[in-house]
N, C-alpha and C positions, 0 to 999 in steps of 0.2 A: 507324387498327390498322395497325401495321406486321404483316409475314409474322413477324417473330422472337416478337412477342407471342401470334400467334396459335400458332405453332409449339410457345410454352412451355405454352401450354394455360391462361395465367392467368386467373383469375375477373374481377380488374380490369384489362383490357388496358390504361389509361394510366398507371397505375403499377406493374404488374406486384403480383407475389405471391410467396410464398416457395416454393421448390422444393418444399421437403416440412418437413413439422412440426419436424422433427429440426433446422434449419437455425435456425428461429425460436426453438427452445427453448434451441440453444447460444449463441445472440446472446443473448439474454436475460439468460441466465444470465452470460456474460461482460462483459456490461452492467453487471450488478446486482453483481459482482463485483470490486472494484478494490482501488487500492492501500490504500484505508481498510482495507480486511479484513487486511491486513499488517501496516501501522506505526500504525492507528489503535486499532481494537478491542481488540488484545491487550493496548493501555497502559490503556485504560479499564477494564477487565477487572481488572487490577490493583491498580488507580488507586482503584476504586469497591468491594473489596471481592468480589474473585473470584467464586464461585460463585451470592454475594447480587446481584451485577450482572447472571450469565445470566437468573437468572428474570426481573428486571426485563426485560432486554429481550428476554424473549421476551413477556411479557406487552405490551410495546409493539408488539411484530411482532404479534401478534392483534388490538390493539385501534388499533393506528393503520396499520401496515403491509401488513397482507391488504385493510382496505376501501381503501385508495388507492390501492393496486398494481391492484388489480380496476377500480374506477376509471377508472382512465387504460387500461387495457386494454381496458376495454368500449368507452369511448369513440373511440378508435383503430380498433378491429377493424369499430364502427358504420359510422364516418363514411368511413373511408379518408382519411384527410387528415392532413398534420402539425400541429405544434404553431400554426403562424399559421390555416390554412385553417379548423381546427375550431372556432376561435372564432367565423366566421359564424352560428354558432348563436344566438350572443349577441353583434350587434354591438357594444353599447357596452365588450365588455370586450374588444374584439380587440386593443387594444395589450396585453393579457398574455400573447396568443401572441409577439408580436416580442421582450417582454422576456425569456421563457422562451429565444428564438433568440438573441439578444444576450446574455443570460448564460453559455449554452452556449458562445460564442463564445471568450467570454473565458477561459471554463474550458477548453476545447480546446487555447488556446494555451500555457497554465502546464500543462497534461497532457502536451504536446509536448515542452514543456522536461525534465519530471521522466523522459520515457520516455527523451531524450538523455542525461541524468545515469546512468540505467542500463547504457544503450550503453557509454558511458565505461568504467565501474565493471567490466563483463562483459569489455572488451578490456583493460584494466590487470590482469585477474586472468589474463591468460595469461603471466605471469613467476613465477619462484620465485626465492628467495620472494615473498610478496606484496608490492606496492611500500610500503603502510602497516603493513608488520609491526616496523619499527625507523624508528628518529630516519635520515634519509640526509640528502644535501646540503642540499635543500632546507630542511629543519628549522631552527628557531631554536635558541636554549641553554635555553629553557622545554621543549623535548620531552624527555620522560622517559618508560617504560615502569611508572616505578617513583614512588610519592610522594617526595620531599624530604624526608626527618626531620633538623631539624638540633638541638644542644642549646645554650640560653643559658647560657653559664657566665661570669660574671662582667659581662655586657652584651656579651660576644661569642658570635657562632653559630658555634658549631663542626660540621662534617659528620661524621657516624657515631662520636660520642665515648662514648669507652670509657678507661677511666684505672683501673689498679690492680684490673682485672676487675670494674669497678664499672658499671653501663649510668648514663645519665643520665636524673634523677627526671622522672618522669611532668608532676609541673608547670612543669619547664622544656622540655620538648620542644614544638620550634614544627615544623609540617606546613607547608612551603610547597607549595601548588597549581600544579600543572604540567599541561601538554594532552598528551593521548596521541599516540601518532605518526598515527595514523587521523584524529584530528580535524585535527588539522597538515595532513596530508593533502587531506583534504576542501577546507579553508580555502585554504593556499597553492598547492596542486597542481591540483587539479579546478578549482577554482572560480577561481584567483587573484582572490580577494576584494581590493577597495581597501580604502582606510581610511574610504570612507562615500559618500554618494551623491553630494555634490559632486565625487567624483574617479571618473568614470567607468572610466579604464584602457584599454586595448587591448584587442582582439578577442580573446577566447580562443578560439585554432580548432579546437585537439581538441574542445570541446563544439559549436561551430560546424559543424564536419563530423560530429557524431554529429546534431545537430537538423536537420542535412539529409538525412543517411542516415534517421532516422526520417520525415520527411517524406515522404520517396519512398516507403518501406513501407506507410506508411500510403495513401496516393496510390493505389498501385498496388494495393491490397487495394477499394477504392472504385471501381475503373477503370469497373466495369458495374454500380454499386450494390450490390443484394441479390444478385445474381446470382452476383457475384464473392467480397462477404462472408460470405455464406452458405458458399461453400465452405471458405472460408478456417478459420472458428470451430470446424470438426472441428478441426483442431489447437490454434488458440489457447486453446478454451476447456476443453480437454482434459489437454494437456502440462503446464500449472502444478500440475496435482493430482499427476502423477507428480513430479516434482520437489518437492514437498510433503511426500509418501508417504517419497520418499528423503531429503530431510531430518530428517525426523521419525526414522526408523530410526535414523541417524545421530545425532540429538541424544538418544535416550534410552538409546543405549550410553554415552555419555558420562558419566566422574564429575561427581557434582554436579546431575545433569539430573534428578534428582527433587527438588531444595530448589526450582530454577525452576518445576516444574511445580504445586508446594506454592504459591508466591508467587502463579500464574494462579488456578488453582482449586480449590486444595488445603487444607489445616486452615489456611493464613493467611486463610481465608474471615472475613470481617467480616460477621455477620449484623445486626449495629446499623445497617448500611448503607440496608439497606430502609427506615429511617423519614426517611433524609435527603433532601430535597425536590431537590437538584444531582443526586443520582443519577440519580435517574428524568428529569432534564432531559435528564443526557449521554446517558442509554438512547433519550431518542427522537428527541433530535438525530441520533446515532449510525443510527438507524432511518430519516431521512432522507437521512443522508449517503450510506448506503450502500445502499440500494436507488435510489437517486437520483430519489426522488418530485418532482414538480413541476418537472422539470427539461427535460420534452417528448422524453426519450429512450425512454420506457415508449411514448408514442402513437405514436410514429415507427416504433418496432419493430411494435406491434399492428397499424399500420395498414397494414401486408402481409398480414394475416392471411387468412385465406379468412372469409368473412362468418360462419359456423354454426360456426367453432372453438369449441373448449372453453375457454373462458378459466379458467375458475373452477380445474380442474386447474393450470393452467399457473400460475395465481398463487401456488398451492399450493405446486407443484414449487418453483419461482424462491426463494422466501423461504424455504425449508427446506435449499436446499442453500446458499441466503447464510448462512444459521445455520451450519450443520454446518463450512461452510469457515473463518468466522471463526472457530470455536472448533479446526478442526484445524490453521488456522496458528498459534495460540496456543500449541499445545502445541509444534511444530516450532520458533519461535520462542526459548520458554521457557526449552524444554530446552537449548538450546545458551548462552544466557545464563546461566543456573544454572552451567553450567561454567566459564565464563567469571570469574563471581563466585567460585569454587571458586579457581579459578588465584591471582586475585588478594586471594583470601583478605579481599575483603569481602561483606557482605549483597546479596543479588539486587538488591533495592531501589535499591543506589548503582548499579546500571548498567543498568538499565530506562531509555530512552528513548523516545519517541513521532516520527512524522513522519520529518524527516531525520535528526535525529539518530540515530533506531533502524535506518533504511535505507544510511545513509551515513556511520555514525560508530561505532555500538556493535556492530552485528550484524559488520559487514567485520572491525572488531577482535576478535572472537569468532572469526571464522571462520578468522581468520591465525593462532590458536592450534593450528586443528583437525592434525592429521597429513594429507596431499594437500590442505593448503589452497586452491590453486588452484584444483583440482576442484569442492571445496564453491561455493566464491566463486564460480565461473563460471557454476555451476547458480541460487544463487539468483539472481543478478544476470540470466540469462536469463528466469527466471522472473518475476522484476520487469518487464523489457521486456516478455514477452506478455502479460502480466495488463494494462498499461496501454497495451496495443495495444487487446484487445477492446474497452474503455472509450473507446476514441479511435473505433474505429468507427461507433459509433451517435452519439458528441458531434458529431464531423463530416459524419453522416449524414442531420442536421437538415434 
């Protein structure tokens, strides 16, 4: 037993404990609330009937999320061990703990790459206008902010057809698909994407340096384990909510925001989705994905609790905050996507994407259309970066 552990007054001097309950709650909330709440949940809600999906998702949280989250909390708090050592209780299944750690290790590598992408876009946002707001020197001939429409006149395609004040008959109009500036910026500048897996291409130095920076930041936060990460989460677990509130206020004041919110959970709700099995499957998958159940992170965080901590209250608070954050972020995302849809004269469904497409193509494109666009872009990607950090702290803390 070292003097530092004695001074800290830890109940478990070998592993240490959280300095206070607040540090644990912020760490658990930060781990449960990840990038999936921002770029996956809103899309799933839109895709699966809006408000109907919220009902199913809430039921899945009650039926699956709360019991399993509570179970992992209880095991970690009772044995005060990580996901490998806790399986000593069932020697036959010790390999499960090893698999959890190995799977989480692979996930942490990909998560760090996502954090690096967010860092790069945040730094790139300190420009006016935003570099993906228009087709610049890096774009090819297929880049355009508007679709290209041609008229088929006697087998010849004529652009912007007009003759004797008559427009081209709709039957003869041909729309040629184009790529938006934000899409080509993602491919040609940010990723410098090669033609295929057989062509690795050179090192993309701006991404490599961002990856190094994100790794250094995570390592610095975990330098003293929970004693240092527990202090960092006071900022990383709360600041994203400040940004989401700012983006939401800005979003709902935009023209067309109502259309976007209606596509999210409003009048576009499709209650027939309640009878479709795949919607229930999506809700269950999102429950496991969002809460990071069976990944080992919940057990690890709970293992640093005091033995008599009220884990039932912790579980309910974390899950309710997770649900509220997903819905809250959905409003912020769809209000701005609704504005972008109105600018382009498209239905909201035509601009909605998920995953990489939402975070690095659709949403940056929408932000580029706003007044003071660099400010909103910096705030969004700063939030993206910090949300990723929160999850990364626990993933690497196993």
